[in-house]
FITI-782857 format. One line per 3 residues: for each residue x, y, z of N, C-alpha, C, CB. Coordinates in pm, 1 decimal. Glycine has a CB too. Layout:
! FITI-782857
X,Y,Z,X,Y,Z,X,Y,Z,X,Y,Z; ...
//
This chain:
! FITI-782857
-104.2,1291.3,-2381.0,-134.2,1194.6,-2265.6,-226.5,1092.3,-2323.4,-202.8,1267.2,-2134.7; -181.1,955.5,-2306.1,-242.9,846.2,-2350.4,-369.4,814.5,-2262.4,-145.4,737.0,-2354.0; -452.9,729.4,-2323.4,-566.8,688.5,-2242.0,-520.1,592.3,-2127.5,-675.2,619.2,-2332.7
-422.3,516.6,-2148.0,-367.8,439.7,-2030.8,-316.4,517.9,-1925.9,-264.2,351.9,-2068.8; -255.9,622.4,-1961.6,-212.2,715.8,-1857.1,-318.1,793.3,-1787.2,-121.0,809.4,-1912.9; -415.4,830.4,-1858.7,-534.4,901.1,-1794.8,-610.9,808.6,-1706.2,-631.6,958.3,-1902.0
-632.0,674.2,-1750.4,-696.4,582.3,-1658.5,-608.8,547.3,-1531.6,-731.2,454.4,-1734.9; -485.7,525.0,-1559.6,-396.0,527.9,-1457.4,-406.0,630.6,-1340.7,-280.4,541.1,-1516.4; -406.1,748.4,-1387.3,-407.0,880.1,-1304.4,-531.0,873.3,-1219.4,-409.0,1018.1,-1398.6
-635.7,830.9,-1295.5,-777.5,833.6,-1231.7,-776.0,726.2,-1117.5,-900.7,798.2,-1345.9; -723.3,607.7,-1140.3,-721.7,504.6,-1048.3,-618.0,556.5,-924.8,-674.9,363.6,-1125.6; -511.7,605.5,-945.5,-436.5,657.5,-837.3,-494.0,764.7,-767.6,-316.2,695.8,-877.8
-563.5,843.0,-822.5,-627.7,958.4,-758.1,-739.0,902.3,-663.2,-688.8,1060.5,-868.8; -805.2,792.4,-704.7,-893.8,709.1,-624.1,-825.3,652.4,-501.7,-948.3,597.0,-707.0; -719.8,585.5,-532.8,-645.2,506.7,-419.7,-582.8,612.9,-332.1,-526.4,401.5,-477.6
-531.7,722.8,-371.3,-460.2,809.9,-279.1,-539.5,919.8,-211.2,-352.3,870.7,-349.4; -669.0,918.0,-251.7,-763.3,999.5,-180.3,-717.3,1150.6,-183.3,-777.3,946.7,-33.3; -684.1,1197.0,-295.5,-660.5,1327.4,-325.4,-515.5,1365.9,-300.4,-751.1,1409.4,-250.9
-426.9,1274.7,-310.5,-281.3,1297.7,-284.8,-204.1,1263.1,-409.9,-228.8,1211.7,-162.8; -269.4,1269.3,-533.7,-204.3,1236.3,-649.2,-60.6,1310.5,-684.2,-301.7,1260.7,-751.8; -67.9,1435.6,-643.7,63.8,1503.7,-660.9,166.5,1437.1,-596.3,64.0,1638.2,-613.7
157.5,1396.9,-475.2,283.5,1327.0,-399.9,316.8,1211.5,-485.1,251.7,1272.6,-239.7; 228.0,1126.6,-527.6,261.2,1005.9,-603.8,336.7,1039.4,-732.6,133.8,927.9,-636.9; 290.0,1135.8,-811.8,343.9,1171.0,-941.4,464.7,1246.2,-937.7,251.6,1242.6,-1015.9
480.5,1335.5,-836.6,592.9,1423.8,-829.9,708.3,1372.3,-744.3,548.4,1553.5,-779.3; 743.3,1231.8,-753.9,848.1,1184.5,-685.6,980.0,1199.7,-746.4,825.6,1059.7,-659.6; 1080.6,1149.0,-685.3,1218.0,1160.6,-738.2,1233.7,1081.2,-880.9,1321.7,1100.7,-626.4
1159.2,972.7,-891.5,1170.5,904.1,-1012.5,1129.3,986.2,-1123.9,1096.7,784.2,-1010.0; 1014.4,1063.6,-1117.7,955.3,1145.3,-1213.7,1056.9,1254.4,-1249.1,822.6,1201.8,-1163.2; 1131.9,1292.9,-1155.9,1218.7,1408.9,-1188.8,1344.2,1360.3,-1261.2,1258.4,1488.5,-1059.0
1404.5,1242.8,-1240.6,1515.7,1189.7,-1321.2,1474.7,1091.1,-1429.1,1613.9,1123.7,-1232.1; 1361.6,1037.4,-1426.2,1328.0,947.6,-1547.7,1173.7,959.9,-1564.1,1375.1,783.9,-1524.6; 1142.6,1064.9,-1633.2,998.1,1082.8,-1647.7,932.0,975.2,-1743.0,970.7,1225.8,-1701.9
1000.3,930.7,-1838.7,935.0,812.8,-1910.1,908.0,680.5,-1827.5,1024.2,774.8,-2027.1; 1003.5,672.8,-1734.2,990.5,551.4,-1641.4,862.9,577.1,-1551.7,1129.6,530.6,-1545.1; 855.2,697.7,-1496.5,741.9,733.1,-1413.8,613.7,730.4,-1488.8,760.9,866.0,-1354.4
604.6,761.2,-1616.0,499.3,746.2,-1697.5,450.9,599.8,-1705.3,534.5,798.5,-1825.1; 551.5,507.2,-1737.2,528.2,369.9,-1744.9,480.3,312.5,-1608.1,652.7,302.3,-1792.8; 516.3,367.5,-1495.4,479.8,319.6,-1364.2,329.7,353.1,-1345.7,570.9,385.1,-1250.7
279.4,444.7,-1418.4,135.8,481.5,-1404.0,51.6,401.6,-1509.2,115.5,640.6,-1423.9; 106.2,400.5,-1637.1,23.6,337.5,-1728.7,17.4,179.9,-1699.1,75.2,369.3,-1870.3; 119.5,110.8,-1696.0,105.5,-29.4,-1696.4,37.7,-84.7,-1562.8,243.4,-90.1,-1718.0
78.5,-50.4,-1449.4,9.3,-110.2,-1325.3,-123.1,-53.2,-1320.2,84.7,-81.2,-1188.3; -130.7,69.2,-1317.1,-263.9,127.4,-1290.0,-352.1,153.4,-1425.1,-241.9,265.2,-1211.2; -302.8,196.9,-1525.6,-383.3,216.8,-1654.7,-424.7,94.2,-1708.0,-308.3,288.4,-1761.5
-336.5,-9.9,-1697.6,-375.8,-138.7,-1759.3,-423.5,-239.3,-1650.5,-254.5,-199.7,-1840.4; -343.6,-277.6,-1558.8,-383.9,-390.3,-1469.6,-490.1,-356.5,-1376.8,-270.8,-439.3,-1391.3; -468.8,-247.5,-1299.2,-579.7,-201.7,-1204.7,-711.7,-173.9,-1258.9,-541.5,-82.9,-1138.9
-708.7,-138.2,-1402.8,-823.3,-106.0,-1461.2,-915.6,-232.8,-1511.7,-785.9,-16.9,-1569.1; -849.6,-345.0,-1505.8,-922.1,-455.3,-1546.0,-1037.9,-482.6,-1443.0,-828.1,-573.9,-1561.7; -1148.8,-563.1,-1500.7,-1268.1,-586.4,-1430.0,-1271.1,-702.7,-1344.6,-1370.5,-594.8,-1516.4
-1186.5,-798.1,-1361.9,-1189.6,-928.9,-1280.4,-1182.7,-924.3,-1132.9,-1080.4,-1011.6,-1319.1; -1104.6,-819.6,-1078.4,-1086.4,-798.0,-951.9,-1118.0,-651.2,-908.2,-956.3,-837.2,-923.3; -1175.4,-639.4,-791.4,-1204.9,-499.3,-748.0,-1080.0,-445.3,-689.7,-1323.1,-490.5,-643.6
-1093.5,-310.2,-664.0,-962.2,-248.4,-614.9,-908.2,-297.1,-471.8,-982.3,-93.1,-607.7; -1025.0,-340.0,-383.9,-982.2,-387.9,-251.6,-903.4,-508.8,-270.3,-1098.9,-415.2,-158.2; -936.3,-606.6,-364.3,-881.4,-726.8,-373.9,-741.8,-700.5,-447.3,-978.7,-824.9,-445.9
-724.3,-620.3,-543.0,-584.5,-579.7,-597.1,-493.5,-518.2,-482.2,-600.9,-467.5,-718.5; -550.7,-437.2,-399.2,-470.7,-385.9,-286.4,-419.6,-501.2,-194.3,-556.3,-285.1,-203.1; -517.4,-588.4,-158.5,-474.1,-703.2,-67.9,-354.0,-791.9,-137.1,-607.5,-801.2,-36.9
-356.2,-800.9,-266.8,-262.6,-868.9,-347.4,-129.2,-783.8,-341.7,-319.2,-887.7,-495.5; -145.0,-656.8,-354.7,-29.8,-567.9,-355.3,40.9,-583.7,-232.0,-66.3,-425.9,-375.2; -29.8,-571.0,-112.0,12.5,-554.0,22.1,94.6,-690.7,41.1,-116.5,-529.9,129.9
17.9,-802.9,37.8,89.2,-936.5,30.8,228.2,-947.5,-43.1,-2.6,-1031.5,-36.9; 219.7,-902.4,-171.6,330.0,-923.5,-257.2,445.5,-834.1,-212.9,291.0,-897.8,-401.6; 421.1,-706.8,-169.7,521.2,-613.8,-128.1,577.9,-659.9,9.4,461.7,-469.7,-121.2
495.4,-707.0,92.3,540.6,-755.9,230.0,649.1,-874.2,216.3,408.9,-810.4,315.9; 626.9,-952.1,110.4,721.7,-1067.0,91.8,852.0,-1015.1,54.7,674.7,-1166.7,-14.4; 869.4,-907.9,7.9,1006.4,-853.7,-53.4,1093.0,-817.1,60.1,988.4,-721.2,-151.5
1040.7,-766.0,167.1,1129.0,-722.4,286.8,1202.9,-588.7,263.3,1238.5,-833.6,317.5; 1201.4,-533.3,138.6,1278.1,-409.0,116.6,1198.7,-319.0,36.2,1411.3,-433.3,49.7; 1060.7,-343.6,22.2,978.8,-252.3,-47.8,884.6,-166.6,39.5,901.9,-326.8,-144.0
932.6,-117.0,159.5,855.0,-55.9,268.0,774.5,51.0,217.1,940.0,-5.1,376.9; 831.1,158.5,140.4,764.3,271.0,106.5,649.9,237.7,17.2,853.3,365.0,47.6; 658.9,150.5,-90.8,537.7,113.4,-172.2,433.1,44.7,-79.1,578.0,14.2,-294.8
489.5,-49.1,10.1,396.1,-122.7,89.6,312.7,-16.5,173.7,473.5,-229.0,182.9; 379.9,76.1,228.8,296.1,181.2,306.1,187.8,247.5,223.4,387.6,294.2,360.7; 239.8,276.1,104.5,147.3,341.7,-3.0,19.0,264.5,-21.9,219.6,350.5,-144.4
46.9,127.7,-36.9,-63.6,38.9,-58.7,-155.4,15.9,60.3,-12.3,-87.4,-102.7; -92.2,14.8,184.4,-157.1,-3.7,296.9,-257.7,133.0,312.6,-48.5,-28.1,414.7; -206.4,238.6,288.6,-288.8,374.5,293.9,-406.2,369.3,188.3,-188.7,508.7,258.6
-367.3,318.9,71.4,-476.9,294.2,-31.4,-579.7,193.6,8.7,-417.6,247.5,-160.9; -535.7,81.7,66.8,-636.6,-15.7,118.2,-721.3,42.5,227.4,-568.6,-141.4,170.6; -660.5,118.2,329.6,-743.4,192.6,433.8,-836.4,298.8,354.9,-641.5,272.2,546.7
-794.7,370.0,264.0,-882.2,454.8,204.7,-1005.4,389.1,116.0,-798.8,541.1,124.6; -985.0,254.3,85.3,-1098.4,176.9,13.3,-1169.8,119.9,101.9,-1060.4,75.3,-80.9; -1145.0,134.7,239.2,-1235.6,65.0,329.4,-1192.2,-63.4,400.5,-1349.2,34.3,256.6
-1075.4,-107.3,363.4,-1018.2,-238.5,433.2,-996.1,-190.4,583.0,-863.5,-298.2,358.9; -1026.5,-274.4,670.8,-1009.9,-243.9,816.2,-855.7,-262.4,847.7,-1105.1,-344.1,911.0; -823.5,-203.9,948.2,-679.9,-234.0,1004.7,-660.8,-389.7,1028.4,-655.8,-153.3,1150.9
-781.9,-446.9,1092.9,-751.8,-587.5,1134.2,-731.1,-663.0,1002.4,-872.1,-654.7,1225.2; -807.8,-632.4,903.3,-793.0,-709.7,760.0,-648.6,-703.8,716.4,-887.3,-640.0,636.6; -590.5,-581.7,719.5,-452.6,-561.2,671.1,-361.1,-624.4,753.7,-415.7,-423.0,660.6
-386.8,-627.3,872.3,-270.4,-693.0,969.0,-290.2,-833.0,936.8,-284.9,-665.2,1143.8; -401.9,-893.7,921.4,-424.6,-1040.1,882.7,-352.4,-1074.9,763.6,-570.3,-1072.3,858.9; -363.3,-991.3,650.0,-276.9,-1012.9,533.0,-137.5,-1019.0,549.3,-296.9,-918.6,443.2
-92.9,-919.6,625.7,53.9,-923.5,656.5,95.0,-1039.2,754.9,96.5,-786.5,718.9; 7.9,-1075.9,848.4,46.4,-1204.3,921.6,49.9,-1322.1,840.9,-44.1,-1233.1,1030.7; -45.9,-1320.5,735.5,-50.5,-1437.3,650.4,73.6,-1444.7,569.0,-172.0,-1436.0,561.4
148.1,-1346.0,529.1,272.4,-1357.9,458.3,379.4,-1430.8,521.7,319.6,-1235.3,429.2; 376.2,-1441.2,660.0,481.0,-1533.5,735.3,480.6,-1669.2,679.9,451.4,-1546.2,891.1; 366.9,-1721.8,637.9,366.9,-1858.9,589.0,445.9,-1879.1,458.8,225.9,-1903.3,568.5
437.1,-1790.4,381.6,512.1,-1796.2,253.6,628.5,-1719.9,233.1,434.2,-1763.0,154.7; 662.0,-1616.5,305.9,771.8,-1537.3,303.2,849.9,-1535.4,433.9,731.6,-1408.5,265.9; 804.1,-1606.9,523.8,875.6,-1614.3,647.0,851.9,-1501.5,746.8,1014.3,-1621.0,617.1
872.4,-1537.2,874.4,847.9,-1442.6,986.3,915.4,-1315.3,973.8,887.3,-1499.9,1112.1; 1055.6,-1317.2,941.5,1124.0,-1180.0,928.0,1058.2,-1082.7,833.5,1266.4,-1197.5,880.1; 1010.6,-1121.1,710.1,942.8,-1050.8,626.6,805.3,-986.4,688.4,921.9,-1137.0,514.8
734.7,-1091.6,743.7,600.2,-1040.9,798.8,633.4,-949.9,917.8,499.9,-1165.2,846.8; 716.7,-960.1,990.6,747.5,-874.5,1106.9,804.3,-733.4,1052.7,857.0,-950.5,1205.4; 886.4,-743.2,956.5,933.1,-616.4,898.1,827.2,-537.2,840.3,1032.6,-639.0,796.4
734.3,-589.9,773.3,609.9,-532.3,723.1,521.7,-474.1,821.3,536.9,-628.1,654.2; 487.1,-550.9,928.8,416.7,-500.4,1027.0,487.9,-391.5,1095.5,380.4,-599.5,1111.5; 612.9,-394.3,1124.7,677.8,-292.2,1192.0,670.1,-154.2,1102.5,826.2,-339.6,1222.0
699.9,-174.8,972.6,715.9,-64.2,886.2,567.9,14.4,878.4,770.5,-119.1,738.7; 447.8,-59.4,894.0,330.0,-16.4,882.4,267.1,23.9,1024.3,258.8,-115.5,811.1; 343.0,4.4,1131.9,281.8,20.1,1261.8,194.4,150.0,1286.9,390.3,15.9,1360.3
260.6,267.3,1244.9,171.2,385.0,1270.5,51.0,394.4,1178.9,249.5,512.5,1257.0; 45.6,318.4,1068.1,-70.6,321.9,993.8,-177.9,228.9,1045.4,-39.3,292.8,858.7; -141.4,132.8,1112.1,-234.1,25.7,1172.7,-260.3,36.2,1317.6,-178.4,-109.9,1150.8
-210.8,150.2,1385.5,-252.1,184.2,1521.1,-271.8,327.1,1539.1,-155.5,137.3,1619.0; -329.5,360.2,1648.2,-329.6,518.3,1670.6,-283.6,536.8,1814.6,-484.7,591.9,1647.8; -260.9,656.9,1842.6,-193.5,672.0,1967.2,-277.5,632.0,2098.0,-150.4,814.5,1975.5
-417.2,628.8,2090.2,-489.2,592.5,2181.0,-486.7,440.5,2203.7,-607.0,643.2,2155.9; -473.6,364.0,2100.7,-476.0,216.1,2107.5,-339.8,189.7,2177.7,-491.7,139.9,1955.7; -225.4,257.0,2110.7,-99.0,223.5,2174.8,-81.5,239.3,2317.7,-2.9,294.6,2119.0
-136.6,355.7,2365.3,-128.0,405.4,2495.0,-195.7,294.9,2590.0,-197.7,549.3,2503.2; -324.8,256.1,2546.1,-403.3,161.5,2611.7,-349.3,17.7,2629.2,-522.3,156.9,2543.9; -277.5,-14.4,2526.4,-191.1,-138.9,2510.3,-72.6,-141.3,2620.0,-126.2,-141.9,2357.1
-5.5,-22.6,2622.5,108.1,-17.9,2702.5,56.9,-6.7,2847.9,201.5,99.0,2660.5; -56.4,49.0,2874.3,-120.6,47.2,3020.0,-143.1,-103.1,3060.0,-272.0,131.6,3025.2; -220.0,-169.3,2972.7,-244.2,-306.5,2992.8,-123.3,-402.9,3019.4,-313.4,-350.2,2879.8
-16.5,-374.3,2950.2,101.4,-447.2,2953.0,191.0,-400.8,3066.4,168.7,-437.2,2823.4; 147.4,-296.6,3146.9,216.0,-246.7,3262.1,328.2,-160.4,3234.2,260.3,-351.6,3340.8; 326.5,-99.0,3106.8,430.9,-2.6,3065.4,380.6,146.3,3067.8,480.1,-39.1,2921.8
265.8,169.2,3115.1,214.5,308.3,3111.5,161.7,373.4,3229.9,116.7,315.6,3022.2
//
């Protein structure tokens, strides 16, 4: 196991708040273990380990970038969870996703907000909003 991989695993462990196995034991690891290793080493073992940005800033960049794709909702959700684990507020993450509308368009921002709806609300908030809107 390389130092890059160990560093990557440590960072993923920190971001995933104890759910490392779910991240590492995915379908990609099953069919392409070398590619799965590279997906740990380069982004997390190399880039996330650099000192110029803190992990919160890196997660903001990841969320914004993934939201612009429109078809990367699983990784987007994973990075939203990591951002929440690092202490970003739901309001901050919503603001980042709204900001993507300027550069990626409203459809991408709306798709990202919809894909992360359950992560950015809770049942009590949803029920209260429905009651205020006259739907509850």
